[in-house]
N, C-alpha and C positions, 0 to 999 in steps of 0.2 A: 504494500500500500504506500502511496505517496506521503511524504512528510513535508510539513511546512513549519517554519520557525517564526515566532513572534517574541518580542521582548517587552517587558512591562516593569512597573515599579510597585513594590509592596506598599500597601496602604493600611491604615487602621480603620476599624469599624467606626462608622460615624452616624450622625443624625441626617435627617432629610436635607438640611441646609448644606452640609458638607458634600453630600452626594450631588446636589444641584451644582455646586461649585466645580466639582470634578467634571461633570457633563459639559458645563459652559466652557471649560478649558479644552474641549475636543477629545476628552478621554472617556472610556467606558469602564465602569466598575465591573470587576470579574471576581469569580470565586473558583478556587481549585480544591477539590476534595477527592477522597478515595479511601480504600481500605488501608488501615495501618498508618495513616498520616493525619496531621492536624489540618484543619481548613486554612488555606492561604488566601488572603484577600489582596487583590492587586488591581492595577489599572493598566489599560492598553490604549494606544491611540486608535480612534475610531477608523481612520483610513487603513491602518494595518489589519484591523479585524475584518474589514470588508473582503479581504482575500480568502477568508475562511467561511464567512456567513453568506456572501453574495455569489455563490457558485453551487452548481449541482453536485460537484465532486465531494468525496469524503476524504478526510486527511487525518493522519496522526500528527498532533500538534506538539512541537518542541517549544516549550515555554521557558524563556530565560528570565529569571528574576534575580537581579542583583548578584550575579555570580553563580547561582544554582540553576540547574536545568531539570525540567520535569517533562515526562511524556504524558500526553493526555489526549482525550477526544472531546469534541464539542458535545456537551450533554443537553443543554437547554439555553435558549436565548429569549429574552423579553424584548418586545418591539414597541416603539411609540405608535399609537393608533393612527396618527395622521401622517407623520413624516417618514415612517418606516425606519427610523434610526434605531440602532441597538441601544436599549436602556441598561441591560444587565446580561451578562453571559456567565454560564456555569460550565466548567470543564471538569471532566472525570479523569483522575489519574489512572494510568494503565502501566502494566509491566510486561516484559517480553515473555515471561514464563506462565502467565495466566491468560485464559481466553478473554478476548475483547468483544463486546457487543456494540455494533455500530450500524448505521444505515448506509447501504452501499447502492450507488446508482445502477439501474437496470438499462441495458442496451438491447433493443429488439432488432435482430438481424434476419435476413432472408426475405423471400417474397412469397407470402402465403398463397396456397393453392386456392383458397376461397376468394382472394382478391382477384386472381386471374379469371375467376368465374363471375366477377361483378360485385363481390361483397366489399365491405369496407373494414379495414383493420383499425381496431380501437386499442390504444395502449392505456390501461387503467392504472397501473402502478409504475411510478418512476423510480422508486427506491424500495429496497427490502431490508429488513433488519436481519443481520447475520451475526454469528458468533464464531470466532476462530482465534488461534494464536496470532500474534502480531505479524510473524513472518509469513503466515498463510493467507492473510487478508487480501482479497482481490481489489483492484482499483474499480472494476465494474463487473457486473454479472451479465454475461451474454445469454440471451434467450433466442433460440432459432424458431422463427414463426413459419418456416416452410411447410410443415405438414398440416397446418390449420385449414380445415375446410369451413364452409359457410355454417354458421351457428356453433362452431367449436371454440374452445377457449383453453388457455394454459393457466394453471393456478400454481401457487407457490409450492404445493405438495408434489407437483410433477417435476420439480427441479432438484438436481443433485450435483454437488460440486465436491471435489476432493478436499478433505481436511476443513470443510466449511459446513457449519450447521445453520440452516435457515430458521430463524426465530419467529419471523412473521407468521400469522395464522395460515395453516395449510390451504384454507379456502380463499385466500387473497388472490383475486384475479389479476394476472399480469397483462395479458392481451387476449383479444377475441376477434373473431370475424363476424360482423353483423350483416345480415341480408339487406340488400337495397332493392329499389324498384327494378334496376337493370338486371340484378341476379334473379329476381322473380320472373321477369320477362324471358330471360334465358332458359329458366326452368320450364316455363309454359311452352316455349317453342320446341323444347327437346321432347315433349310428350307426344 
């Protein structure tokens, strides 16, 4: 899995006014936590954080805080309701010897058989939650849609990857081929 680095400054817990001051300075308050470690409160520049939050990709984040490095994944972000600016971000510390659970982008490949017959391919899920050791985490999950006929679908339970466990519900629809008027006419002409 791709890694990205950000640097921040450790901060102390504060009241609403101190948090507003941090945000006015172009910084985003963040929290790093995980098993076996104390919570670490820190700030990151908003423009540096956009490389992680404003992309469909998933990353292992290398956080540098005043000489110490932490490996983490983006756990949760809170957004401003009007400006869509990040208000607060939580990172979950990870280690190389324990499985990491993270949302990974899905890439649908191939040309579905149902589309050739006039159907329409619908991609329902852009990300799936998976669990694997850090060295086994894929950058993307490829799903081949070639065998899909009209009215057929691929669900998360149909997918299998080496050394990766899919955590998303097995009934999660990844993609499907929906019948269209053109496919109904093709079916009527074939009878």
